[in-house]
C-alpha positions in Angstrom: -0.2 -0.2 0.2 1.7 2.9 -1.2 2.1 5.9 1.4 1.2 3.2 4.3 3.4 3.3 7.4 3.3 1.5 10.5 4.3 1.8 14.3 3.9 0.0 17.6 4.7 2.3 20.9 6.2 0.8 23.8 3.1 0.2 25.6 1.2 -1.6 22.4 -0.6 1.3 20.7 -0.4 1.0 17.2 -0.5 4.1 14.6 -1.1 3.2 11.4 -1.2 6.2 8.3 -1.4 6.1 4.5 0.0 9.4 3.4 -1.9 10.8 -0.1 0.0 14.6 -0.1 -3.2 15.4 -3.2 -5.4 15.6 -0.7 -6.3 18.8 1.1 -7.9 17.0 3.9 -7.3 14.1 6.5 -9.5 11.3 8.1 -8.7 10.4 11.7 -9.8 7.1 14.0 -8.8 6.7 17.3 -10.2 2.5 17.8 -10.7 1.1 21.1 -11.0 -2.8 20.1 -13.9 -3.6 22.0 -18.0 -3.8 21.4 -20.6 -5.0 22.5 -19.2 -9.3 22.2 -16.7 -8.6 25.1 -19.4 -6.8 27.7 -20.3 -9.0 30.8 -24.1 -9.7 30.9 -24.6 -6.8 33.6 -22.7 -4.3 31.1 -25.1 -5.2 27.9 -25.0 -1.9 26.0 -22.2 -0.4 28.0 -19.6 0.3 25.3 -22.2 2.0 23.1 -22.9 4.1 26.8 -19.5 5.2 26.5 -19.5 5.9 23.2 -22.2 8.7 24.2 -20.3 9.8 27.2 -16.8 10.2 25.7 -18.8 13.4 23.7 -19.9 14.9 26.9 -16.8 16.6 28.2 -13.1 16.4 29.8 -11.5 18.3 32.3 -10.1 20.8 29.0 -13.5 21.1 26.7 -17.1 21.0 27.4 -19.1 18.8 25.2 -19.5 22.4 22.8 -16.6 22.9 23.2 -16.0 19.1 22.0 -18.0 19.8 18.9 -17.0 23.3 17.9 -13.7 22.4 18.0 -14.1 19.7 15.2 -17.1 21.8 13.1 -16.6 25.1 13.7 -13.4 24.8 11.2 -15.5 22.5 8.8 -15.0 19.9 9.7 -16.8 16.6 11.3 -17.0 14.6 14.1 -18.8 11.2 14.7 -18.1 7.8 16.2 -20.0 4.0 16.0 -20.0 1.1 18.9 -20.1 -2.4 16.8 -20.3 -5.8 18.2 -16.1 -6.4 18.0 -15.0 -2.1 17.8 -15.9 1.3 19.0 -14.5 4.5 16.6 -13.8 7.9 17.3 -13.1 9.7 13.8 -13.1 13.1 12.0 -12.5 14.7 8.5 -10.5 17.8 9.0 -8.4 20.3 6.8 -4.9 18.9 6.7 -4.0 22.3 8.4 -6.2 20.7 11.2 -4.9 17.3 12.1 -3.4 18.2 15.1 -6.4 20.0 16.4 -8.3 17.1 15.2 -6.3 14.3 17.1 -5.9 16.1 20.4 -9.7 16.4 20.2 -10.4 13.1 19.4 -7.4 11.9 22.2 -8.6 14.2 24.7 -12.3 12.1 24.4 -11.0 9.2 24.6 -8.4 9.2 27.5 -10.0 11.8 29.4 -13.4 12.1 29.6 -14.8 13.3 32.6 -18.2 11.0 32.9 -19.8 13.5 35.1 -22.5 12.0 37.1 -24.7 14.6 35.8 -24.2 14.2 32.1 -24.3 10.7 32.9 -27.7 10.8 34.7 -29.2 12.7 31.7 -27.4 10.2 29.0 -28.8 7.7 29.8 -32.5 9.2 29.3 -31.1 9.5 25.6 -30.0 6.2 25.2 -33.4 4.9 26.6 -35.5 7.3 24.4 -32.6 5.7 21.6 -33.9 1.9 22.2 -37.5 3.1 22.1 -36.9 4.8 18.9 -35.2 1.8 18.0 -38.4 -1.1 18.7 -40.4 1.6 17.2 -38.4 1.4 13.7 -39.9 -2.0 12.6 -37.7 -2.0 9.6 -34.9 -1.1 12.1 -35.5 -3.4 15.1 -36.3 -6.6 13.0 -32.7 -7.5 12.5 -31.8 -7.6 16.1 -34.6 -9.5 16.9 -33.5 -12.1 14.0 -29.6 -12.3 15.4 -31.2 -12.2 19.0 -33.3 -15.9 17.5 -30.8 -16.8 15.1 -27.6 -16.8 17.7 -29.5 -17.2 21.0 -27.8 -15.9 24.3 -24.2 -15.9 22.5 -22.2 -12.6 22.5 -23.0 -12.0 19.2 -26.4 -12.1 19.5 -27.2 -9.3 22.2 -27.9 -5.7 21.0 -25.5 -3.5 21.1 -27.5 -0.9 22.4 -28.1 -2.6 25.3 -31.9 -2.9 27.0 -33.8 -0.3 29.1 -32.6 -2.6 32.6 -28.9 -2.8 31.9 -28.4 1.1 30.7 -30.4 1.6 33.6 -28.5 0.9 35.9 -25.3 1.8 34.7 -23.0 4.4 37.2 -20.0 6.2 36.6 -17.7 3.4 38.3 -19.1 0.8 36.2 -17.9 2.7 32.9 -13.9 3.8 34.8 -13.9 0.2 35.6 -15.0 -0.9 31.8 -13.1 1.8 30.6 -9.8 0.3 32.1 -10.2 -2.9 31.3 -11.2 -2.2 27.8 -9.1 0.8 25.9 -5.7 -0.2 27.1 -2.9 -0.1 25.1 -3.1 -3.4 23.7 -6.9 -2.3 22.4 -6.4 1.1 21.4 -5.0 2.2 17.6 -4.6 5.2 15.5 -5.1 5.6 12.0 -5.3 8.5 9.7 -5.4 8.7 5.8 -4.8 11.8 3.3 -2.7 14.6 4.0 -1.0 13.5 7.0 2.9 13.3 8.7 3.4 9.8 10.5 6.1 11.0 12.7 3.9 13.4 14.0 1.1 11.1 14.8 3.3 9.0 16.4 4.8 11.8 18.3 0.8 13.2 19.3 0.0 9.3 19.8 2.7 8.4 22.5 1.8 11.8 24.5 -1.9 10.9 24.5 -1.7 7.2 24.8 1.7 6.6 25.9 0.8 6.2 29.2 -1.7 3.5 29.0 -1.3 0.0 30.4 -2.1 -3.7 28.5 -4.0 -6.0 29.9 -4.1 -9.5 28.8 -5.3 -10.9 25.5 -9.4 -11.7 25.2 -10.5 -15.0 25.8 -11.7 -16.2 22.2 -15.1 -16.5 21.5 -16.7 -19.7 20.9 -18.3 -19.6 17.0 -22.1 -19.3 17.7 -24.6 -21.7 17.0 -27.2 -21.0 14.6 -31.0 -21.8 15.4 -33.4 -22.1 12.7 -36.9 -21.5 12.9 -39.4 -19.1 12.7 -40.9 -15.7 15.2 -43.7 -13.7 14.6 -44.1 -10.9 16.3 -47.7 -8.8 16.2 -47.7 -5.1 16.2 -49.5 -2.5 15.1 -47.8 -1.5 11.8 -48.6 -1.1 8.2 -46.2 -3.7 6.8 -44.6 -7.0 7.6 -41.0 -6.2 7.7 -39.0 -9.6 7.7 -35.6 -11.4 7.7 -35.2 -14.2 6.7 -31.5 -15.8 7.3 -29.1 -18.3 8.1 -25.1 -18.3 9.5 -22.9 -17.4 7.5 -19.1 -16.8 7.0 -16.2 -15.0 9.7 -13.3 -13.2 8.0 -10.9 -16.4 8.1 -13.2 -18.5 6.4 -12.6 -20.2 3.2 -16.5 -19.4 2.0 -15.5 -15.4 2.7 -15.1 -14.8 -0.8 -17.8 -16.7 -2.4 -20.2 -15.6 -0.1 -19.6 -12.1 -0.7 -20.1 -12.9 -4.4 -23.1 -15.3 -3.6 -24.5 -12.1 -1.6 -24.0 -9.7 -4.5 -26.2 -12.2 -6.9 -28.9 -12.6 -4.6 -29.7 -9.4 -3.0 -27.1 -6.5 -3.5 -28.6 -3.8 -5.5 -30.9 -3.1 -8.4 -30.0 -6.2 -10.7 -29.8 -8.3 -7.9 -32.0 -11.9 -8.7 -34.4 -10.7 -5.4 -34.5 -6.9 -6.4 -35.9 -8.3 -9.6 -38.4 -10.9 -9.2 -39.5 -9.7 -5.7 -39.9 -5.8 -7.2 -39.5 -5.6 -10.8 -41.3 -8.3 -11.9 -44.1 -8.5 -8.9 -44.4 -5.4 -7.5 -44.3 -7.2 -3.9 -41.8 -4.7 -2.2 -40.0 -1.6 -1.7 -37.1 -2.6 -0.4 -35.8 -6.4 -0.5 -32.5 -7.4 -0.7 -29.8 -8.8 1.5 -26.3 -8.6 3.2 -24.1 -10.3 5.4 -22.5 -9.9 8.9 -18.9 -10.6 9.4 -17.1 -11.3 12.8 -13.9 -13.0 14.2 -15.5 -15.9 15.1 -18.4 -16.4 12.9 -21.3 -14.8 10.5 -24.9 -14.2 9.4 -26.3 -14.1 6.0 -29.6 -12.0 5.8 -32.4 -11.6 3.2 -34.8 -8.5 4.4 -37.6 -6.5 3.3 -40.9 -5.5 3.7 -44.1 -6.2 2.5 -48.3 -5.9 2.6 -49.9 -8.6 5.0 -51.3 -9.8 1.8 -48.6 -10.5 -0.1 -46.3 -12.0 2.6 -46.8 -15.8 1.9 -46.2 -15.0 -1.9 -42.9 -13.1 -1.1 -41.7 -15.8 1.1 -42.1 -18.4 -1.7 -40.5 -15.9 -4.2 -37.5 -15.9 -1.9 -37.4 -19.6 -1.5 -38.0 -20.5 -5.2 -34.4 -18.0 -5.6 -32.8 -19.9 -3.1 -33.4 -23.3 -4.7 -32.8 -22.0 -7.8 -28.8 -21.0 -6.6 -29.4 -24.5 -5.1 -29.7 -26.2 -7.8 -27.8 -24.5 -10.5 -25.8 -21.7 -9.2 -25.1 -18.8 -11.0 -24.9 -18.2 -14.9 -21.2 -17.3 -16.1 -22.2 -14.6 -16.9 -23.9 -13.4 -14.0 -21.0 -14.3 -11.9 -18.2 -12.1 -13.8 -21.0 -9.4 -14.0 -20.9 -9.4 -10.0 -17.7 -9.7 -9.6 -17.1 -6.3 -12.4 -19.7 -4.8 -9.9 -18.0 -5.8 -6.6 -14.4 -4.5 -8.1 -16.0 -1.4 -9.4 -17.4 -0.6 -5.8 -14.6 -1.2 -4.4 -12.1 1.3 -6.3 -15.2 3.6 -6.0 -14.6 3.4 -1.8 -10.5 4.1 -2.1 -12.0 8.0 -3.5 -13.0 8.7 0.0 -10.5 9.0 2.5 -12.7 7.7 5.7 -12.9 4.7 3.6 -9.6 4.5 3.3 -8.7 5.1 7.0 -11.0 2.7 8.2 -10.4 0.2 5.9 -6.9 0.4 6.9 -7.6 -0.2 10.5 -10.2 -2.9 9.8 -7.1 -5.0 7.7 -4.6 -4.0 10.7 -7.4 -5.3 13.6 -8.6 -8.6 11.6 -5.2 -9.7 9.7 -2.6 -7.6 11.3 -1.7 -6.6 7.9 -2.8 -4.5 5.0 -4.5 -6.5 2.3 -4.4 -4.7 -1.2 -6.8 -3.9 -3.2 -5.2 -5.8 -5.7 -5.1 -8.8 -3.5 -9.1 -8.5 -2.8 -10.1 -8.4 -6.1 -7.7 -11.5 -7.1 -9.4 -13.3 -4.8 -13.0 -12.0 -5.7 -11.9 -13.0 -9.6 -10.7 -16.5 -8.0 -14.2 -17.2 -7.0 -16.2 -20.4 -9.3 -19.9 -20.1 -10.2 -19.2 -23.4 -8.7 -18.4 -22.5 -5.3 -20.9 -20.1 -5.4 -23.5 -23.3 -6.0 -21.8 -25.8 -3.3 -22.1 -22.7 -0.5 -25.7 -21.9 -1.3 -26.3 -25.9 -1.1 -24.9 -25.5 2.3 -26.2 -22.7 3.6 -29.8 -22.4 1.8 -31.4 -25.9 2.8 -34.7 -24.6 4.6 -33.8 -26.9 7.9 -31.4 -24.5 8.0 -33.0 -21.4 7.8 -34.5 -18.8 10.1 -37.4 -16.4 9.5 -38.5 -13.4 11.7 -41.3 -11.1 10.8 -42.9 -8.1 12.5 -47.0 -8.3 11.1 -49.9 -6.1 11.6 -51.9 -7.1 14.1 -52.2 -7.3 18.1 
């Protein structure tokens, strides 16, 4: 990867940069290799809650000042939490890289966790939980994973529960940060007009004091539970997920599944979109996606349809799965999808933020940088026979799980 540099500080903090001199901006990310899958039962949702609280002020800055120092310079500041990692990131002009890093590192290393702010933020997150439950098109995905994976750490919602969030105190947050925001779990990544040596110096000053922690025990692969879960609520549509097990980052099926996903439900030219929406008009939105983690994954078909057309949609989906199991994709389809995937990847590289996140993900998952050329090569190596064989393993009726929120009390 041209322009890529890597340094590991003495305490284990990693610093990755990709310098692109032609850019006039930079994307910075400070990562904590911790997510909802690392929480203890009493901590459900605490990783996400801490993400919120880190924006609420430090001894050096108020919450308003944190936002103003980035946005007041035309930058963008945000964060996200998923099941395996948390990222605090900003995009700033090249001249403001030091300011952007100072704001992010101040948040991560010196959050005040003020008790009054904590109580207010509980209300915010509880409203976020309510909003999620009131939006069936989003909520059905969480319900589906919980049903698919049960009590496994990957099956639990990132946002937590009303009971767990309501119970958090300042000491709970500090203990989790001390345990999980350790030197070997913190990583800095930056892409754009950045200077690697300067980022290393800033990282040493900000995070050189952190101690390392014992490596996490590896999670077991989640067992999949097939079946059907139908929930009746006051909704106008049926919101559904139909899915099965997927692939981890390390499985041999990872690249064939990317191709299979694109063929079945990856866009407007996919089989599901054409059959369900274009030919029959049964849904506005329909498609598929894969969730991939270090110890497993899930493959999901999703959509929304009318109560009167729900049975027909299920029949069409089953027919398309059976076709892939029996015949696989055509040669033309396979070649087209490979070009589509490669094109999407190249277009993504025009975004500094996408490059920063891709670089960090490669380091976290693989411990090395995987070039686009290498990835495209592995995609191009996928055969239609591999896709058919994978469909046969995944899509047998007895392996499927259906979750739907339907109209009615």
